[in-house]
C-alpha positions as a LaTeX table, in Angstrom:
\begin{tabular}{lrrr}
\hline
Residue & $x$ (\AA) & $y$ (\AA) & $z$ (\AA) \\
\hline
Unk1 & 18.76 & 29.63 & 78.79 \\
Unk2 & 18.20 & 30.98 & 75.26 \\
Unk3 & 17.26 & 28.60 & 72.46 \\
Unk4 & 16.98 & 29.29 & 68.77 \\
Unk5 & 15.93 & 27.29 & 65.75 \\
Unk6 & 15.86 & 27.95 & 62.03 \\
Unk7 & 14.26 & 26.33 & 59.01 \\
Unk8 & 15.64 & 27.39 & 55.64 \\
Unk9 & 13.70 & 26.42 & 52.49 \\
Unk10 & 15.11 & 26.96 & 49.04 \\
Unk11 & 13.34 & 25.11 & 46.25 \\
Unk12 & 13.53 & 25.47 & 42.50 \\
Unk13 & 10.45 & 26.85 & 40.79 \\
Unk14 & 7.65 & 24.87 & 39.19 \\
Unk15 & 8.03 & 24.25 & 35.44 \\
Unk16 & 5.59 & 25.78 & 32.98 \\
Unk17 & 4.94 & 25.62 & 29.24 \\
Unk18 & 4.66 & 28.47 & 26.76 \\
Unk19 & 1.66 & 28.00 & 24.46 \\
Unk20 & 0.08 & 29.76 & 21.51 \\
Unk21 & $-3.62$ & 30.03 & 22.34 \\
Unk22 & $-4.59$ & 30.94 & 18.79 \\
Unk23 & $-2.58$ & 28.13 & 17.27 \\
Unk24 & $-3.87$ & 25.28 & 15.22 \\
Unk25 & $-4.20$ & 21.64 & 16.20 \\
Unk26 & $-1.02$ & 20.41 & 14.50 \\
Unk27 & $-0.90$ & 17.06 & 16.28 \\
Unk28 & $-4.65$ & 16.41 & 16.02 \\
Unk29 & $-5.18$ & 15.91 & 19.76 \\
Unk30 & $-8.28$ & 18.11 & 19.83 \\
Unk31 & $-6.62$ & 21.15 & 21.44 \\
Unk32 & $-5.84$ & 24.29 & 19.48 \\
Unk33 & $-3.32$ & 25.58 & 22.01 \\
Unk34 & $-0.23$ & 24.40 & 20.22 \\
Unk35 & 3.24 & 25.22 & 21.43 \\
Unk36 & 5.23 & 27.78 & 19.43 \\
Unk37 & 8.57 & 27.35 & 17.70 \\
Unk38 & 11.56 & 28.62 & 19.69 \\
Unk39 & 13.77 & 31.02 & 17.76 \\
Unk40 & 16.23 & 31.94 & 20.55 \\
Unk41 & 17.33 & 28.73 & 22.29 \\
Unk42 & 19.54 & 30.61 & 24.76 \\
Unk43 & 16.53 & 31.24 & 27.03 \\
Unk44 & 15.55 & 27.56 & 27.38 \\
Unk45 & 15.38 & 26.44 & 31.02 \\
Unk46 & 15.34 & 30.01 & 32.37 \\
Unk47 & 13.73 & 30.82 & 35.69 \\
Unk48 & 11.22 & 33.63 & 35.23 \\
Unk49 & 10.94 & 34.74 & 38.81 \\
Unk50 & 11.15 & 38.53 & 39.00 \\
Unk51 & 8.25 & 40.80 & 38.15 \\
Unk52 & 10.57 & 43.58 & 36.96 \\
Unk53 & 12.55 & 41.47 & 34.46 \\
Unk54 & 10.02 & 38.82 & 33.42 \\
Unk55 & 9.24 & 40.36 & 30.02 \\
Unk56 & 12.92 & 40.65 & 29.09 \\
Unk57 & 13.65 & 37.12 & 30.36 \\
Unk58 & 10.76 & 35.69 & 28.32 \\
Unk59 & 10.65 & 37.91 & 25.21 \\
Unk60 & 7.95 & 37.49 & 22.58 \\
Unk61 & 10.66 & 37.78 & 19.90 \\
Unk62 & 12.16 & 34.44 & 21.03 \\
Unk63 & 9.10 & 32.56 & 19.68 \\
Unk64 & 7.01 & 32.32 & 16.55 \\
Unk65 & 3.80 & 30.51 & 15.70 \\
Unk66 & 4.23 & 26.94 & 14.53 \\
Unk67 & 3.21 & 25.86 & 11.04 \\
Unk68 & 2.59 & 22.41 & 9.61 \\
Unk69 & 6.15 & 22.40 & 8.24 \\
Unk70 & 7.52 & 22.77 & 11.79 \\
Unk71 & 5.78 & 19.68 & 13.16 \\
Unk72 & 8.37 & 17.50 & 14.87 \\
Unk73 & 11.23 & 19.99 & 14.45 \\
Unk74 & 11.86 & 23.11 & 16.52 \\
Unk75 & 8.56 & 23.13 & 18.39 \\
Unk76 & 9.01 & 24.12 & 22.01 \\
Unk77 & 8.83 & 21.27 & 24.51 \\
Unk78 & 6.63 & 21.04 & 27.58 \\
Unk79 & 7.79 & 22.46 & 30.92 \\
Unk80 & 10.81 & 24.24 & 29.45 \\
Unk81 & 10.75 & 27.28 & 31.78 \\
Unk82 & 10.51 & 27.66 & 35.55 \\
Unk83 & 8.50 & 30.00 & 37.77 \\
Unk84 & 9.85 & 31.63 & 40.92 \\
Unk85 & 11.01 & 29.17 & 43.57 \\
Unk86 & 10.60 & 29.19 & 47.33 \\
Unk87 & 13.17 & 31.08 & 49.39 \\
Unk88 & 12.07 & 31.30 & 53.00 \\
Unk89 & 13.61 & 31.41 & 56.48 \\
Unk90 & 11.62 & 30.58 & 59.61 \\
Unk91 & 13.17 & 31.54 & 62.95 \\
Unk92 & 12.26 & 30.83 & 66.55 \\
Unk93 & 13.72 & 32.19 & 69.78 \\
Unk94 & 12.85 & 30.94 & 73.26 \\
Unk95 & 13.91 & 31.71 & 76.82 \\
Unk96 & 12.99 & 30.02 & 80.05 \\
Unk97 & 13.12 & 31.80 & 83.44 \\
Unk98 & 13.17 & 30.20 & 86.88 \\
Unk99 & 10.67 & 31.97 & 89.14 \\
Unk100 & 12.50 & 33.19 & 92.28 \\
Unk101 & 9.64 & 32.85 & 94.77 \\
Unk102 & 8.59 & 29.22 & 94.13 \\
Unk103 & 10.57 & 26.13 & 93.43 \\
Unk104 & 9.84 & 24.25 & 90.16 \\
Unk105 & 7.89 & 27.21 & 88.72 \\
Unk106 & 9.09 & 28.47 & 85.34 \\
Unk107 & 8.06 & 31.18 & 82.91 \\
Unk108 & 8.67 & 30.52 & 79.19 \\
Unk109 & 8.57 & 33.02 & 76.35 \\
Unk110 & 8.85 & 32.11 & 72.67 \\
Unk111 & 8.79 & 34.10 & 69.43 \\
Unk112 & 8.25 & 32.38 & 66.05 \\
Unk113 & 8.90 & 34.29 & 62.83 \\
Unk114 & 7.53 & 32.57 & 59.73 \\
Unk115 & 9.08 & 33.88 & 56.48 \\
Unk116 & 11.21 & 36.10 & 58.72 \\
Unk117 & 12.75 & 38.14 & 55.89 \\
Unk118 & 9.45 & 38.43 & 53.98 \\
Unk119 & 10.83 & 37.02 & 50.72 \\
Unk120 & 8.14 & 37.32 & 48.05 \\
Unk121 & 7.36 & 34.42 & 45.77 \\
Unk122 & 5.99 & 35.56 & 42.42 \\
Unk123 & 3.40 & 33.60 & 40.49 \\
Unk124 & 3.58 & 32.28 & 36.95 \\
Unk125 & 4.06 & 34.68 & 34.07 \\
Unk126 & 1.45 & 34.85 & 31.34 \\
Unk127 & 2.62 & 32.02 & 29.09 \\
Unk128 & 0.17 & 32.48 & 26.20 \\
Unk129 & 2.07 & 33.88 & 23.21 \\
Unk130 & $-1.18$ & 35.25 & 21.71 \\
Unk131 & $-1.88$ & 37.38 & 24.81 \\
Unk132 & $-1.01$ & 41.08 & 24.93 \\
Unk133 & 0.48 & 40.57 & 28.41 \\
Unk134 & 2.75 & 37.68 & 27.41 \\
Unk135 & 5.67 & 37.28 & 29.84 \\
Unk136 & 4.22 & 39.54 & 32.53 \\
Unk137 & 3.91 & 38.38 & 36.13 \\
Unk138 & 0.74 & 39.87 & 37.56 \\
Unk139 & 0.66 & 38.49 & 41.08 \\
Unk140 & 2.13 & 36.42 & 43.86 \\
Unk141 & 2.21 & 32.63 & 43.99 \\
Unk142 & $-0.81$ & 30.97 & 45.58 \\
Unk143 & 1.34 & 29.24 & 48.21 \\
Unk144 & 3.12 & 32.49 & 49.19 \\
Unk145 & 2.60 & 33.52 & 52.81 \\
Unk146 & 3.86 & 36.91 & 54.01 \\
Unk147 & 5.85 & 37.22 & 57.22 \\
Unk148 & 3.92 & 36.39 & 60.36 \\
Unk149 & 5.09 & 36.57 & 63.95 \\
Unk150 & 3.72 & 34.52 & 66.81 \\
Unk151 & 4.62 & 35.18 & 70.45 \\
Unk152 & 3.70 & 32.70 & 73.14 \\
Unk153 & 3.98 & 32.75 & 76.91 \\
Unk154 & 3.77 & 29.77 & 79.24 \\
Unk155 & 3.84 & 29.42 & 82.99 \\
Unk156 & 4.60 & 25.92 & 84.23 \\
Unk157 & 4.40 & 24.69 & 87.79 \\
\hline
\end{tabular}
């Protein structure tokens, strides 16, 4: 009489763009937050999803400020890095019992575990090259929900 269900979610992280907040408006679009030049192309497309290694995965030394001579060549593209993705397992267990004293009376118990293994989802790293905390992840993602358990009982007759 036991039943179990599982939902497993594993999604790639959301892309983000590294900018230089003190840059100049090289493309004359009215915004001074130009993108820097990438010096180390081996980090392109990396997922920056761990608070402990985010600074080494997104090092300041891999970028430099763009100049007018760099326009059109070597400037970092948009959405070239990824934040932490979703890794979550939801579980449910249920059991139904026949009541011995009355016919057609049943007792049901169910336990739902949302994010059963409590996998954290980190937020975006600081992507402004001019910031002192560049590359650091300072919090959890806004859509992150910690583990929650729900137990329900039902008597049907």
